[in-house]
C-alpha positions in Angstrom: 64.4 65.6 -159.2 60.9 66.7 -160.1 61.2 66.9 -163.8 63.6 66.7 -166.7 62.7 69.9 -168.6 66.2 71.4 -168.0 68.1 68.1 -168.5 71.4 68.8 -170.3 71.4 72.5 -169.3 74.3 74.0 -167.3 73.3 76.8 -164.9 75.5 79.1 -162.9 73.9 80.7 -159.8 75.8 83.3 -157.9 75.3 83.9 -154.2 73.8 80.5 -154.0 74.9 79.5 -150.5 71.7 80.7 -148.9 68.4 82.4 -149.2 67.1 83.1 -152.7 70.2 82.0 -154.5 70.2 78.6 -152.7 66.5 78.1 -153.5 67.1 78.9 -157.2 69.9 76.4 -157.4 67.9 73.7 -155.8 64.9 74.4 -158.0 66.8 74.4 -161.3 68.6 71.2 -160.2 65.3 69.6 -159.5 64.3 70.2 -163.1 67.4 68.4 -164.3 70.0 71.2 -164.8 73.6 70.8 -163.7 74.4 73.6 -161.3 77.5 75.7 -160.7 77.0 76.9 -157.1 79.0 80.1 -156.7 79.9 82.0 -153.5 82.6 84.4 -152.5 83.6 83.7 -148.9 81.5 81.2 -147.1 82.6 77.9 -148.5 80.6 75.8 -146.0 77.3 77.3 -147.2 78.2 76.8 -150.9 79.1 73.2 -150.4 76.1 72.6 -148.2 73.9 73.6 -151.2 75.9 71.3 -153.4 75.3 68.4 -151.0 71.6 69.1 -150.8 71.3 69.0 -154.6 73.2 65.8 -154.8 71.2 64.3 -151.9 68.1 65.0 -154.0 69.5 63.2 -157.0 70.8 66.3 -158.9 74.2 67.3 -160.2 76.2 70.3 -158.8 79.6 71.7 -158.3 80.7 74.5 -156.0 83.0 77.2 -157.2 84.3 80.0 -154.9 84.9 83.2 -156.9 84.6 86.9 -156.3 82.4 88.0 -159.1 83.6 91.6 -158.8 87.1 90.4 -159.9 87.6 89.9 -163.7 90.3 87.2 -163.2 88.1 85.2 -160.8 85.1 85.3 -163.2 87.3 84.3 -166.1 88.7 81.3 -164.1 85.2 80.2 -163.1 83.9 80.4 -166.7 86.9 78.7 -168.1 86.4 75.9 -165.6 82.7 75.7 -166.5 83.5 75.3 -170.2 86.3 72.8 -169.6 84.3 70.6 -167.2 80.7 71.0 -168.6 81.1 72.1 -172.2 79.6 75.5 -171.8 76.8 77.4 -170.1 73.1 77.8 -170.8 71.7 79.7 -167.8 73.2 82.5 -165.8 71.5 83.8 -162.6 73.1 87.0 -161.3 71.8 86.8 -157.7 74.8 87.9 -155.6 74.6 91.3 -153.9 75.5 93.2 -150.8 73.1 94.9 -148.4 74.1 97.9 -146.4 72.1 100.4 -144.5 74.0 103.8 -144.5 72.6 107.3 -144.7 73.8 109.1 -147.9 75.7 111.8 -145.9 77.6 109.2 -144.0 78.3 107.0 -147.1 81.9 106.8 -148.3 82.9 106.4 -151.9 84.6 103.1 -150.9 81.3 101.7 -149.7 79.5 103.0 -152.7 81.9 101.2 -155.0 81.8 98.0 -152.9 78.0 97.7 -153.4 78.1 98.5 -157.1 81.1 96.2 -157.7 79.0 93.1 -156.9 75.5 93.7 -158.1 76.3 95.7 -161.2 80.0 95.3 -162.1 79.7 91.6 -161.3 76.7 91.2 -163.6 78.6 92.9 -166.4 81.7 90.6 -165.9 79.6 87.5 -165.6 77.5 88.2 -168.7 80.5 89.3 -170.8 82.2 85.9 -170.0 79.0 83.8 -170.3 77.6 85.1 -173.6 80.3 83.6 -175.8 79.6 80.2 -174.2 75.9 80.6 -174.8 76.4 81.6 -178.4 78.3 78.4 -179.0 75.4 76.4 -177.6 72.8 78.2 -179.8 70.8 79.9 -177.0 70.8 81.0 -173.4 69.0 82.7 -170.6 70.3 85.4 -168.2 68.4 86.5 -165.1 69.4 89.4 -162.7 67.9 89.6 -159.2 66.8 93.2 -158.7 64.5 94.4 -156.0 61.5 96.5 -155.1 63.2 99.1 -152.9 64.6 101.3 -155.7 61.2 101.4 -157.3 59.5 102.8 -154.2 62.4 104.9 -152.8 64.2 103.6 -149.7 66.3 105.6 -147.4 69.8 104.6 -146.4 70.2 102.4 -149.4 70.9 104.7 -152.3 74.0 102.6 -153.4 71.9 99.4 -153.4 69.1 101.1 -155.3 71.6 102.5 -157.9 73.1 99.1 -158.4 69.7 97.4 -158.9 68.5 100.2 -161.3 71.7 99.8 -163.3 71.2 96.0 -163.4 67.7 96.4 -164.8 69.0 98.8 -167.5 71.8 96.4 -168.4 69.3 93.5 -168.9 67.0 95.6 -171.0 69.7 96.7 -173.3 71.2 93.2 -173.6 67.8 91.8 -174.3 67.8 93.6 -177.6 71.4 93.2 -178.4 71.5 89.5 -177.7 68.1 88.6 -179.1 69.6 87.5 -182.5 71.6 84.8 -180.6 68.4 83.5 -178.9 69.6 84.7 -175.5 66.9 86.1 -173.2 67.7 88.7 -170.5 65.4 89.5 -167.7 65.2 90.8 -164.1 63.1 89.6 -161.2 62.4 92.2 -158.5 61.4 90.5 -155.3 59.5 92.4 -152.6 59.7 91.4 -149.0 60.9 87.8 -148.9 61.5 85.6 -145.8 65.3 85.4 -145.8 68.1 85.3 -143.3 69.4 88.9 -143.0 73.0 89.6 -142.1 74.0 92.3 -139.6 74.9 94.8 -142.3 71.4 94.5 -143.8 69.8 96.1 -140.8 66.4 95.4 -139.4 63.6 94.3 -141.8 61.8 97.4 -143.0 58.6 98.4 -141.1 56.7 97.8 -144.3 57.3 94.1 -143.8 54.1 94.2 -141.6 51.6 91.9 -143.4 49.0 94.7 -143.2 51.0 96.7 -145.7 51.0 93.8 -148.2 47.8 93.2 -150.1 48.3 89.5 -150.1 48.7 89.6 -146.3 52.1 87.9 -146.0 55.7 88.1 -147.0 57.0 85.9 -149.8 58.9 82.7 -149.7 62.2 82.1 -151.5 60.7 79.2 -153.4 58.3 81.6 -155.1 61.2 83.5 -156.5 62.9 80.3 -157.6 59.8 79.0 -159.4 59.6 82.2 -161.5 63.3 81.9 -162.4 62.7 78.3 -163.4 59.9 79.4 -165.7 61.6 82.1 -167.6 64.8 80.1 -168.2 63.0 77.0 -169.2 61.5 75.9 -172.5 58.4 78.0 -172.0 60.3 81.2 -171.3 61.8 81.9 -174.6 59.4 84.7 -175.6 60.0 86.7 -172.4 62.9 89.1 -172.6 63.9 92.6 -171.5 61.4 92.5 -168.6 61.5 93.3 -164.9 59.1 91.0 -163.3 57.8 92.1 -159.8 57.0 89.5 -157.2 55.8 91.4 -154.1 52.3 90.4 -153.1 50.9 93.6 -154.5 53.1 96.0 -152.6 54.2 97.7 -155.8 52.2 97.7 -159.0 53.8 98.4 -162.4 
């Protein structure tokens, strides 16, 4: 553990078995938070994250739940309150990647993508906010992306889900401000992650020559920013979409 600035805080990170979600879970744990490591299907990855946190001296528990299912989310939040007394930090990281041309896209696939990144964020936030209110404050972070800001072919469902997520966080930032709950999005650019088969090949823009900083990003750089905005120095940052892309897209 590197610090104690999040000691006593309970954090739930979805999609935390690998890549950005795993790095966020490890980073928050290193600052003293107790982590609920969530995943939907790959139990081995989830509990490997838990073991890594515990090996480093942190505290964590794995919880398998489909965040697009209201009952699963309710069970996970009930368990969090029962075992840990509430929730302080929610990181909505889980999402599905698909590469499908719009004319070939079925409504079933469209709904599948939105059900995780957008519906899941709604369900998680709806269940988490009452727990945060009881504890007097909270921080919610949604993981968005750069692709819908620049326009990306074959991913209109992913882009729609991320745009919706950003809109949700902006509105909630105002509505939940009286409860001292901050709501933000982080929009990573090209990050060095393990890509599943359904994600397709890494975009050609991943060439370092197309990124002003001349490299792609690391998962730890995303985790460090999450740590900052959910920590004691992040309380004045809310309603924002913070881009981390090496200068590929400028707001």
